[in-house]
N, C-alpha and C positions, 0 to 999 in steps of 0.2 A: 899763429897756431904751431905748436911745438910739440912733436912726438919723436922724440931722439931715439927711443929704442926701436920702433917700427920704422923710422926712416933709415936707420943703419942695416936692419934686417932687409928692407925693401931694396936699398942701394946695391946690396949683395946678391939677392935673389933674382932681381929683374933681369939683369943681363943674361942669367942661365936660363931663364924662361924664353927670352929672345931666340937663344941657340936651340934649346931641347924641345920646346912646347910649341913651337911655330909662331911665336908672338911677333916677330920681326916681319913675317909675311902679313899677318894681320894689320900692322902697322902700315906697311906700303900700300895694302889695299884701302885703308882709311883714308890715306892722304893722296892717293892718285888723282890726278887732275886737277888740283887746286891751283888757284892762280891769284895774283893780287896780293892784298893785305889780309893776314890771318891772325886771329887771336886764339891761343890755346890756353885753356883752362886745366889748372893742377898739371902742369908740365912734368912734376916729380923730378927725376934726375936727367930729364932731356932725352931719352931714349927715341923719342919720335924725331928729334931733328935731323938726324941723318937721312930720313925718309922723305923730307918735303921735296916735291919737284922745283926744277929750276924756274918754272913760271911763277913761283911765289916770289914777291917783292919784299916782303917783311913778314916776320912772325913776331908778335909780342905775346911772350910766354908768362902766364901768371902761375906762381908757385907760393904758398903761404909758409911751408915748412922749410926752416932755415937750412937745416944740413941738406936736404934735397935741392934747394935753391941754388947752394954753392956749387953742387955737382952738374945742375942744369947749366949754370954759367960756364963751366969747363967744356960742356958738351957743346954750347953755343959756338965757342971758339972753332970747334972742328966742323960746324956745319956748312953746307954747301949753299946755304941762303942767309940773308941777315937775320940774326935772332936777338931780341932783347928780352932779357929775363928780368921780371920785375916782382916784387911782393904785391899781394893782395889777395883778397877773397872772392870767391865765386859770388858772393850774394851782394857785394858792392865793388864792382870793377873799377878801377881808376882810370878810365878812358872815356873819350867822347861817344856820344850817341851817333850811330850809322856811320861808324868809321871804318868798318872792317867787311870784306867783301865774303869771308868765311869764318867759321867758329869750329874749333875742335874739343871735344871732350873725350878723354880716354881714360877708362876706369876711374872715373872722378864722380859722377853723380851719385854712385854708392856711398859716399863718405861727406858729401856737403851737408851742412847742418840744415838747411833749409832749400829743397830741391825747386819748389815753385819760385822762390825768389831768385834762385841761381838762373833759371832758365828764363826769367823775366828780363834778367840784365843781359843775358845773351840775345835775346830777342832785340833789346834796346841798342846794343853795340852793332848789330849787323844791320848793313843796308837793307832796304827793301828789296827782296829777291835773293837775298844772300843765303848761303848754304850752311848748315849746321851739320857737321860730321860726327858720328858717336860710335863709340865701341865700349859697351857697357856691360857690367854684371847684371844678369836679369833673374826675376823669379822663375824657379824651377817649374818644370811641367810635371804635372803628377802630384796626388796629395801627400803621399809620404816625404818625397824630397822637399817639397815646399813647406810642411810642418818642420821638418829639421832645419830648414832656414830660419823659420820664425822664431824657434826656440833659440838659436844662436843668436840672432839679432837682439833678442830680449835679454841676453845674459852676457856671454863672454866674448863674443866676437867683435863687436866694436872696440871693446876695451883693449883687446890683444892687437887689432889690426888698423889702428888709425881712424877710428871711426867708420870703418866699412860696415855696410848693410847689405846683407846677401839677397834680401827678398824684396827689394824695391822693383818698380815696374817702370823703367825709363820710357818706353814706348807711350804708356798712357800718360805720363809726366810731360812728355814734350808734346803731344797732341793738346793737352789741356792748357800749355802756355802759349797756344796760337800759332804753332808750327804746323805746316803742311807735310806729312809724313810721306817720304818718297821710299825708294828701293830699299829694303833691309833684309838680313837674313840672321837666323838663329844659328849659334854654333857652339862647340864645347871645346873649352880650352884647359887642359890639353885633349886632343881627340883620341879616340879608341882606347881610353883608360877608364878605370874606375872613377867615376864621378866624385868630385868634392863640392861643398857648398858653394863655391865661386865659380865653379866650371861652365855653367851655363851662362851664354853671353850673346849678345845682339849687336851687329855691325851694320850700319846704314847711314842714311842721309836723310835730312828734313830742310824745309825752307822757310825763312821769313816769308809771309805772302806779300808779293808786290802791291804797291798802294793802289787803289781804284783809280780809274781815269778821272783827273780833275782834283785829286787830293794834294793838299798842300797849296792852293791857289789862294788868293785874295778872297776874303768873305766880306 
């Protein structure tokens, strides 16, 4: 995947959003309490890396866009936990099944080509009982904002913003993929300002269900 114009724009804008729109605080909330091995999908330029707690033993960060991946490698060097940045697509993760204690998606499900397949891959690589942490754009509440999102998604928005779709429903997709939805909250980024098509967001946690008793035994 290569979106050079959008990648340059995002690489310059995202640090400003962390400082001025409260994104850094949302990243800390997203990652708080994680431990063990974590896979992060669509790591971008690596802004999450600084917020992983010391209880995380390793982060495998998947990023398909070349320019952003180079920026993520630079951020990994400065991270307080071991981070390995590798190329790959959300729909075909280059890792073993049930290899991770947690998975992180941060403003990613809006832009993957196949949400269903990406979530199936996340479920595959998580151990039973493993967490899925998500911070995602969400469909706006109210008919007018939702209609604006749908029009933008069908026209210019994905072309201009690296495949981003504003009106997807990540909560419904996560449940449909077989995850158990945990605590979550809706928020607007930035808060307290005139909303834009990507300001409605949702932040929360889901789990891959633990295997039933006796599962995996000899038959």
